[in-house]
C-alpha positions as CSV (number, residue, x, y, z in Angstrom):
1,M,116.7,85.2,140.9
2,V,114.2,82.7,142.4
3,K,112.5,80.6,139.9
4,A,108.6,80.8,140.0
5,T,106.8,77.6,140.9
6,K,103.9,76.0,138.7
7,A,101.5,77.4,141.0
8,E,102.7,80.9,140.9
9,K,102.9,80.7,137.2
10,K,99.2,79.5,137.1
11,I,98.2,82.5,139.3
12,A,100.2,84.9,137.3
13,Y,98.5,83.7,134.1
14,D,95.1,83.7,135.4
15,T,95.7,87.3,136.6
16,K,96.8,88.4,133.2
17,L,94.0,86.8,131.3
18,C,91.5,88.2,133.6
19,Q,92.8,91.6,133.2
20,L,92.9,91.4,129.5
21,I,89.2,90.1,129.5
22,D,88.3,93.2,131.8
23,E,90.1,95.5,129.3
24,Y,89.2,94.3,125.9
25,T,85.8,93.4,124.6
26,Q,86.9,92.0,121.3
27,I,88.8,88.7,121.0
28,L,90.1,86.6,117.9
29,V,90.5,83.0,118.4
30,V,93.2,81.8,116.3
31,A,94.8,78.5,115.3
32,A,98.6,78.1,115.7
33,D,99.4,74.8,114.2
34,N,103.0,74.8,112.7
35,V,103.6,78.4,113.8
36,G,107.2,78.9,115.0
37,S,108.4,81.2,118.0
38,T,110.1,83.7,115.7
39,Q,107.0,83.9,113.7
40,L,104.7,84.4,116.6
41,Q,107.4,87.1,117.8
42,N,106.9,89.0,114.4
43,I,103.1,88.7,114.6
44,R,103.3,90.3,118.1
45,K,105.5,93.1,116.9
46,G,103.1,93.8,114.0
47,L,100.2,93.9,116.1
48,R,101.7,96.1,118.9
49,G,99.7,99.1,120.0
50,D,96.1,98.0,120.1
51,S,96.3,94.3,120.2
52,I,98.0,91.6,122.4
53,V,98.5,87.9,121.5
54,L,98.1,85.5,124.3
55,M,99.2,81.8,124.0
56,G,98.7,78.9,126.6
57,K,97.4,75.7,127.3
58,N,93.5,75.2,126.6
59,T,93.1,73.9,130.3
60,M,94.7,76.9,131.7
61,M,92.8,79.3,129.4
62,K,89.5,77.7,130.3
63,R,90.5,77.7,134.0
64,S,91.2,81.5,133.8
65,V,87.9,82.3,132.0
66,R,85.8,80.3,134.5
67,I,87.6,82.2,137.5
68,H,87.1,85.6,135.9
69,S,83.2,84.6,135.1
70,E,82.7,83.5,138.7
71,N,84.6,86.7,140.2
72,S,83.0,89.3,137.9
73,G,79.5,87.6,137.1
74,N,80.4,88.0,133.4
75,T,78.7,84.9,132.1
76,A,78.9,86.0,128.4
77,I,82.6,85.3,128.4
78,M,81.8,81.6,129.0
79,N,80.9,81.6,125.2
80,L,84.6,81.3,124.7
81,L,85.2,77.9,126.3
82,P,83.7,75.6,123.3
83,L,86.1,77.6,121.0
84,L,89.3,76.5,123.1
85,Q,89.8,73.3,121.1
86,G,93.1,72.3,119.5
87,N,96.5,74.4,119.4
88,V,94.8,77.9,119.7
89,G,95.6,81.2,121.2
90,L,93.7,84.6,121.8
91,I,94.2,87.9,120.3
92,F,92.6,90.6,122.4
93,T,92.2,93.9,120.4
94,K,90.7,97.4,120.5
95,G,91.0,97.9,116.7
96,D,89.0,97.1,113.8
97,L,88.4,93.5,113.8
98,K,88.6,93.2,110.0
99,E,92.0,95.0,109.8
100,V,93.4,93.1,112.7
101,S,92.4,89.8,110.9
102,E,94.2,91.0,107.7
103,E,97.2,92.1,109.5
104,V,97.4,88.5,111.0
105,A,97.2,87.0,107.6
106,K,100.2,89.0,106.3
107,Y,102.5,86.7,108.5
108,K,102.2,83.6,106.8
109,V,105.7,81.9,105.9
110,G,106.5,79.1,103.4
111,A,107.2,75.7,104.9
112,P,108.3,72.5,103.3
113,A,106.4,69.4,103.2
114,R,107.6,67.2,106.1
115,V,106.9,63.4,106.3
116,G,103.6,62.7,108.1
117,L,102.2,66.1,107.8
118,V,98.7,66.4,106.7
119,A,98.5,68.7,103.5
120,P,96.2,71.9,104.0
121,I,96.1,72.3,100.2
122,D,96.6,70.3,97.0
123,V,100.3,70.0,95.8
124,V,100.7,70.2,92.0
125,V,104.0,69.8,90.2
126,Q,104.1,71.8,87.2
127,P,105.8,70.7,84.1
128,G,109.3,72.0,83.1
129,N,113.0,71.5,83.6
130,T,113.8,70.4,87.1
131,G,117.7,70.9,86.8
132,L,118.3,67.6,88.1
133,D,120.6,64.9,86.5
134,P,119.2,61.7,84.8
135,S,120.4,59.8,88.0
136,Q,117.6,61.2,89.9
137,T,114.9,59.6,87.8
138,S,114.1,56.9,90.3
139,F,112.3,59.5,92.5
140,F,110.0,60.4,89.5
141,Q,109.5,56.8,88.7
142,V,108.3,55.8,92.3
143,L,105.6,58.5,92.1
144,N,104.6,57.8,88.5
145,I,105.8,61.2,87.2
146,P,106.1,61.3,83.5
147,T,109.6,62.7,82.6
148,K,112.1,62.9,79.7
149,I,115.8,63.8,79.5
150,N,116.4,67.1,78.0
151,K,119.9,68.7,77.7
152,G,121.2,66.2,80.2
153,T,118.6,67.2,83.0
154,V,115.3,65.7,84.0
155,E,112.2,67.4,82.6
156,I,108.7,66.9,83.8
157,I,106.2,66.4,80.8
158,T,102.9,67.1,82.4
159,P,101.4,68.4,85.7
160,V,101.0,66.0,88.1
161,E,98.9,66.2,91.5
162,L,101.6,64.9,93.8
163,I,99.5,65.4,97.2
164,K,95.9,65.9,97.8
165,Q,94.4,68.0,100.6
166,G,94.0,66.1,103.6
167,D,96.4,63.4,102.8
168,K,99.6,62.8,104.8
169,V,102.9,63.7,103.3
170,G,104.9,60.4,102.3
171,S,108.9,60.3,102.5
172,S,108.9,59.8,98.7
173,E,107.0,63.1,98.2
174,A,108.8,65.0,100.9
175,A,112.2,64.0,99.4
176,L,110.9,65.0,95.7
177,L,109.8,68.3,97.0
178,A,113.0,69.0,98.8
179,K,115.1,68.4,95.6
180,L,112.9,70.4,93.7
181,A,113.2,73.2,96.4
182,I,109.5,73.5,96.4
183,R,107.9,74.7,99.7
184,P,104.3,73.9,99.0
185,F,102.6,75.0,102.3
186,S,102.4,78.3,104.2
187,Y,101.5,78.6,107.9
188,G,100.5,81.5,110.1
189,L,97.7,82.2,112.8
190,V,94.5,81.6,111.2
191,V,91.3,83.3,112.6
192,Q,88.7,80.6,113.6
193,S,86.2,82.5,115.6
194,V,85.6,86.1,116.5
195,Y,84.1,87.0,120.2
196,D,82.7,90.4,120.4
197,N,81.0,91.7,123.7
198,G,79.6,88.2,124.3
199,S,78.7,87.4,120.7
200,V,80.5,84.7,118.9
201,F,80.5,84.5,115.0
202,S,82.6,83.3,112.0
203,P,85.5,85.3,110.6
204,E,83.6,85.3,107.4
205,V,81.2,87.9,108.6
206,L,84.2,90.3,108.9
207,D,84.4,90.1,105.0
208,L,80.8,91.3,104.4
209,T,80.4,94.7,102.6
210,E,77.7,97.3,103.4
211,D,76.1,96.5,100.2
212,Q,75.8,92.7,101.1
213,L,74.6,93.6,104.6
214,V,71.7,95.8,103.1
215,E,70.8,92.9,100.7
216,K,70.7,90.4,103.6
217,F,68.5,92.8,105.8
218,A,66.0,93.4,103.0
219,S,65.9,89.8,102.3
220,G,65.0,89.4,106.2
221,I,62.4,92.0,105.9
222,S,60.9,90.4,102.9
223,M,60.8,87.2,104.6
224,V,59.2,88.7,108.0
225,T,56.7,90.3,105.7
226,S,55.9,87.3,104.0
227,L,55.3,85.3,107.1
228,A,53.1,87.9,108.9
229,L,51.1,88.1,105.9
230,A,50.6,84.3,105.9
231,V,49.6,84.1,109.6
232,S,47.7,87.6,109.4
233,Y,50.0,88.8,112.3
234,P,50.4,92.7,112.1
235,T,54.2,94.1,111.9
236,L,55.6,97.3,110.9
237,A,56.9,95.7,107.7
238,A,53.5,93.9,106.7
239,A,51.0,96.7,107.8
240,P,51.1,98.5,104.5
241,H,50.3,95.4,102.6
242,M,47.5,94.6,105.2
243,F,46.0,97.9,104.7
244,I,46.0,97.6,100.8
245,N,44.4,94.0,101.1
246,A,41.8,95.3,103.5
247,Y,41.0,98.2,101.2
248,K,40.8,96.0,98.1
249,N,38.4,93.4,100.2
250,A,36.1,96.4,101.1
251,L,36.1,97.8,97.7
252,A,35.2,94.4,96.3
253,I,32.3,94.3,98.9
254,A,31.2,97.7,97.8
255,V,31.3,97.1,94.1
256,A,29.2,93.7,94.6
257,T,26.7,95.4,97.0
258,E,24.9,98.6,97.7
259,Y,27.4,99.5,100.5
260,T,29.5,102.2,99.7
261,F,32.2,104.7,101.2
262,P,33.9,107.7,99.9
263,Q,37.1,106.2,98.5
264,A,34.8,103.5,96.6
265,E,32.2,106.0,95.0
266,K,34.6,107.0,92.1
267,V,35.3,103.2,91.2
268,K,31.7,102.4,91.2
269,E,30.9,105.4,89.1
270,F,33.6,104.3,86.5
271,L,32.1,100.9,86.6
272,K,28.5,102.0,85.9
273,D,29.6,104.0,82.9
274,P,32.7,102.5,81.3
275,S,32.8,105.4,78.6
276,K,34.0,107.7,81.3
277,F,37.4,105.6,81.0
278,A,37.7,106.6,77.6
279,V,36.9,110.3,78.3
280,A,39.6,110.4,81.0
281,A,42.0,109.0,78.6
282,V,41.4,111.3,75.9
283,A,41.6,114.2,78.3
284,V,45.0,113.2,79.5
285,S,46.3,112.5,75.9
286,A,44.9,116.0,74.9
287,D,46.7,117.7,77.7
288,A,50.0,116.0,76.9
289,G,49.7,116.7,73.1
290,A,48.9,120.3,73.8
291,G,51.8,120.7,76.1
292,A,54.3,119.4,73.7
293,P,53.6,122.0,70.9
294,A,53.5,124.9,73.4
295,A,56.9,123.9,74.6
296,A,58.2,123.6,71.1
297,G,56.8,127.1,70.5
298,K,58.3,128.6,73.4
299,A,61.7,127.1,72.5
300,E,61.4,128.2,68.9
301,E,60.4,131.8,69.9
302,K,63.5,132.1,72.4
303,K,65.8,131.0,69.5
304,V,64.2,133.7,67.2
305,E,65.0,136.3,70.0
306,E,68.4,135.0,70.4
307,S,69.1,135.2,66.8
308,D,67.8,138.7,66.7
309,E,70.0,139.8,69.3
310,E,73.0,138.2,67.6
311,D,72.1,140.1,64.3
312,Y,71.9,143.4,66.3
313,E,75.2,142.9,68.0
314,G,77.0,141.8,65.0
315,G,75.7,144.6,62.7
316,F,77.2,147.7,64.5
317,G,80.5,148.2,66.3
318,L,81.5,150.8,68.9
319,F,84.1,152.6,66.3
320,D,82.0,152.3,63.1
321,E,81.7,155.1,61.0
322,E,78.4,156.2,59.2
């Protein structure tokens, strides 16, 4: 079999990437730092069906994206270019973005702390028996870890923050963690950005619930309404408030002057004779008070009727003798 040249490989890669862009409208940009080939193969198997994982050099991916944009006129795909930084890959999918992201996260594997590696998290060694013999105390002394000898083994007394997030792993820390059989780090594909039909957004958006979306939408409507009212710019959200405010202003003018309109006449009438407020309030209270005894009377009357029926039914049987 004739081995393909570099030029042929580039052409094949361009063709494959362009076909995937044409077929899929959703792309996850994932970081692949410290991900091995076996782990990547397992991820491909797990996503098989509606998703395809494509890896490659950033220069080749950017080149293919530009070629596709020029040939197809799809300028939206150019939004991918700024995202192709570092050791990244692309997951093309037709499935639910959140479900695919969660599936990718399942394939994280534990990894030892290697010398020179930048710690992605804080590493804390918990107190307890290490199972190491007393001759190994030199490791703990170098790292200023308080220990004691208990039943012929080294025991750590207090929790110790061995490595801080962002620090490089030293040789002593790596050796100690290896002796304690601690694999502090876990690695896998990490979703960095989401591309959906030309739009690019953070993966945190996938975790939003419907309630949170409604809350954010309501907050946005409130801000738009406030701004529209402040600058007197009519919008659908601000229109009801504007009409109410206009009515209040017209009513204030009508009350202060001889000008009137149908909606203002009743208000002006009440203001001329405040006693009508009291009369209206008494009438409402009377109606409410009369309704309660009537309801109570009906309930009691119904109860009496039910009681009579029970007495009647209980007094005679089908086969009673006179």
